[in-house]
Structures are given as C-alpha cells and as structure tokens.
C-alpha positions in Angstrom: 95.4 -34.5 -74.7 98.8 -33.0 -75.2 99.3 -34.9 -78.5 96.1 -33.3 -79.7 97.4 -29.8 -78.8 100.6 -30.5 -80.7 98.6 -31.8 -83.8 96.4 -28.6 -83.7 99.5 -26.4 -83.6 101.1 -28.3 -86.4 98.0 -28.1 -88.5 97.8 -24.3 -88.0 101.4 -24.1 -89.1 100.7 -26.3 -92.2 97.8 -24.0 -93.1 100.1 -21.1 -93.4 100.8 -21.9 -97.0 97.2 -22.8 -98.1 95.0 -20.2 -96.4 94.0 -17.3 -98.6 94.1 -14.3 -96.3 96.2 -12.8 -93.6 97.4 -15.9 -91.7 98.7 -14.0 -88.6 95.5 -12.0 -88.2 93.3 -15.1 -88.4 95.5 -16.9 -85.9 95.3 -14.0 -83.5 91.5 -13.8 -83.8 91.2 -17.5 -83.2 93.4 -17.4 -80.1 91.7 -14.3 -78.7 88.3 -15.8 -79.2 89.4 -18.7 -77.0 91.5 -16.8 -74.4 89.0 -14.0 -73.6 86.3 -16.3 -72.2 88.9 -18.6 -70.5 90.3 -15.5 -68.8 86.9 -14.4 -67.6 86.1 -17.9 -66.3 89.3 -18.3 -64.4 89.2 -14.7 -63.1 85.6 -15.1 -61.9 86.4 -18.3 -60.0 89.5 -16.8 -58.5 87.5 -13.6 -57.5 84.8 -15.8 -55.9 87.4 -17.7 -53.9 88.9 -14.5 -52.6 85.6 -12.7 -52.1 82.8 -15.0 -51.1 80.2 -12.3 -51.3 80.9 -12.0 -55.1 79.5 -15.5 -55.8 77.2 -14.2 -58.5 80.2 -13.6 -60.8 81.2 -17.2 -60.4 77.7 -18.4 -61.0 77.7 -16.4 -64.2 80.8 -18.3 -65.3 79.1 -21.7 -65.1 77.0 -21.2 -68.2 80.0 -19.7 -70.0 82.1 -22.8 -69.0 79.4 -25.1 -70.4 79.3 -23.0 -73.6 83.1 -23.2 -73.9 82.9 -27.0 -73.5 80.2 -27.2 -76.1 82.2 -25.0 -78.5 85.2 -27.2 -77.9 83.2 -30.3 -78.8 81.9 -28.6 -81.9 85.4 -27.4 -82.8 86.8 -30.9 -82.6 84.1 -32.2 -84.8 84.5 -29.4 -87.3 88.3 -29.5 -87.5 88.9 -33.2 -87.2 89.3 -34.0 -90.9 92.0 -31.3 -91.2 93.8 -32.1 -88.0 93.4 -35.8 -87.0 91.7 -37.6 -89.8 90.3 -41.2 -89.4 92.4 -42.4 -92.4 94.8 -41.0 -94.9 96.5 -37.6 -94.9 94.8 -34.6 -93.3 92.7 -32.4 -95.5 94.2 -29.1 -96.6 92.9 -26.0 -94.7 92.0 -23.3 -97.2 89.2 -21.4 -95.4 90.2 -18.7 -92.9 87.3 -19.7 -90.6 88.6 -23.3 -90.4 92.1 -21.9 -89.5 90.5 -19.7 -86.8 88.6 -22.8 -85.5 91.9 -24.7 -85.3 93.7 -22.0 -83.5 90.6 -21.5 -81.2 91.0 -25.2 -80.1 94.7 -24.9 -79.1 94.2 -23.0 -75.8 91.0 -24.8 -75.0 92.6 -28.3 -75.4 95.7 -27.1 -73.5 93.5 -25.9 -70.6 91.6 -29.1 -70.5 94.9 -31.0 -70.4 96.1 -28.8 -67.6 92.8 -29.3 -65.6 93.0 -33.0 -66.2 96.6 -33.2 -64.9 96.3 -30.7 -62.1 92.7 -31.4 -61.0 93.4 -34.6 -59.0 96.4 -32.9 -57.3 94.4 -29.9 -56.3 91.4 -32.0 -55.1 93.7 -34.1 -52.9 95.3 -31.0 -51.5 91.9 -29.4 -50.7 90.6 -32.6 -49.2 93.6 -32.8 -46.8 93.0 -29.2 -45.8 89.3 -29.9 -45.0 90.0 -33.0 -42.9 
C-alpha cells in the first residue's frame, strides 16, 4: 500500500507540468475533499469511544466510511492508467479533475495503509484488555 501512495504522490508531481490550470489549487481541493470526511469519521469514532451516549454520531460515520471506500475504489479505477498502468509508461495527466482525483487518493490510501498496519496491533491490545 505504501508504494501505491508513493506512486500517487509522484504522479501528482509529474502532472504539475501538464495540467492546464492552477496546480496548487487543484491539489489543495483534492486533498481537502479527502481529509474532511476522514477527519469526521475519525472524530466521530473517537467521540463515541469517549462518550458512549453519543453513539448516533458514530453510526452516522458508518455510511460515510462505506462511501469513502467506494470512492477510493472508483478513484483507483479512474486514475490507474495515469498512475500505475498495466503496461508501458503512465498516461499524461492533463485534466484538472484527474489531478484532483489523484491527490484525493493520497490520504485515502495512506489511511488504509495505516489501518492495515496498526489494526492488528490495536486489536491484539484491546483483546488483552478484555481478557
């Protein structure tokens, strides 16, 4: 998962020369579009752990989590030719929307890599606490 994050970041950097438009603004929009729902999801789960009576907020985060995973899958499918092609060199990114989709995927994939790495450790720690 980490190599995919590196490839997405490198692809966003390569697109700097070929995208017609304000590169920095497009990158900021793509990152903000990913970080805002991620922050809400993490914050609502944290709030529900600290305040069990506020479980409704965490329950609201489940559909948003599923929507983020669906958007991540769609983003990988949409940006794959420009980031990790099946054969040959990557396609040139010229559309601002494609650059925003590439930058949207960077925090999503990094979060999935972190959950994949830290998830088993946290589950083992919580299991020891329960037993």
